[in-house]
N, C-alpha and C positions, 0 to 999 in steps of 0.2 A: 503495498499498499504505499508505504515510504518511499516506494523509490518514484512508483508513480506520479505523486506528487513532485518528488525534483523533476520532473522532465517533463509534465506540466507550464513548471517555473519556468527550465531554461527555453521551455517553447516561446514562451512570454517575452521574456529578454529577449533571446532573440530576435524575433517580431519588433523588440521595442528601437531594438540598437539599430539593426537592419534599417529602418520604417529609418530613424533619423541621419541613416548616414548615406541618406534615398536624397532626404531632402536638406543635408550643409554642406558635403562628405565630397561624395560621386560630381564630377562638374562632363560627364560625360553628350554631348551635346544630342547624342541617339538614345540617349533615355528618355522620353517623354515625360507624362502622366503614369506615372508607374504608384498603387494601394499597395503594399506587404493585410496581407490578408490571413494568412495563417503561417505556421510554418508545424514540421509533425519528426520528430525525431525519431530513432529507430528504440529499440530496449537496449542496447549497449553506450547508447548517445555518440557512437562513430559515425552517424549520419545526419544530416538534415534535409529539410525539403521544403521552400518558403514558395509558398503562394503566394502570385501578384497578382495585382485585377489594372491590366494595365488600359488607359481610355487612348479611344484614334479608330483612325481605320487598319485593315490589315496591315500598311505597309508600317507605320508607323508603334501594329504593334511587335511586327517581326525588326523592328530597326533597335524597337527597346530592352527585347529580349536580345540581339546582338551586343547591345549596353554592358545587358544586368551580365552577360558572357562575358564577354571582359572585363570586367571588374570583378571576378568572383576572387581573384587571390587578395586580393586588399579586403574584401569583404571577413572575406574565410580570417588571416593577418589580423582584423579589425576586434573583431567578436574574438576570436584568443588572449588579444590584450586587455581588449574590454570587457569579457564576461572570464571573470578566475576560475576558468575549468584547468583538469587535469588533456584529456586528449580536445583539443578545435576538433565538431566534425568538418566532414565533408560535406560541403554543400552544395545544392542544384536550385534552380528554378521554375517553377511551371508557372503553368497561366492557370489562374484561377478564372473561372465560367460564370461561375453560380453568380455574379451579378448580371451578367450578360442573362443565365437562364430566368433570373428573375424579372429581369425587365424587359424578355419577353412572355411571361404568363401576364406579369400588370399588362403591356396590350394587348392580351387575347382577355384579358378579365374587363379591362374598359366598350372591349367592342363587341360585346356580349350584353352589358351593360346596355351597349346603345342602339343593340337591336332587339333587346329586348323593350325598350325605350319608345323604340318605334315600333315596334308588334301593341305594345297599351294602345295608342295612339290611333293606328288604324284600328285596335278591335273594339277603341273608343267613341270613332266615327263609324260604326257601322252600324251600332246599336241605339246613334243617334236618329238614325235612316228608319231604320223596321220600327221606331216606337206609333202605336197605334192611341191619336188621341180624340177625342173626340166623348161626349157623355149621357 
């Protein structure tokens, strides 16, 4: 149990430190608007996969990933320096598509809502035309 907590704490520390590095230290023009969304470490703490969300079109995303790849050595060295652990994990970057997925779901929900409103309006208009008045 305590090892699980240690892994979670290290994941959060790495996430914060890499976020700071991207914001303040790394000046690669290829790296656009990148957000660190999570870190996943192996149980032996030897490897860390850093999930990033990148805003932009496909070309900007590809360029940002290339910039991150070229900064891997610096980022790993800085993690080792900033976080006092016996072994600095090997790091890799992975594109987090969960934000794209949630945006897609949001668009679908809005579309469904708009179609529902349109159908309700059509039903209301049909109901008015078939009403019998008299007495």
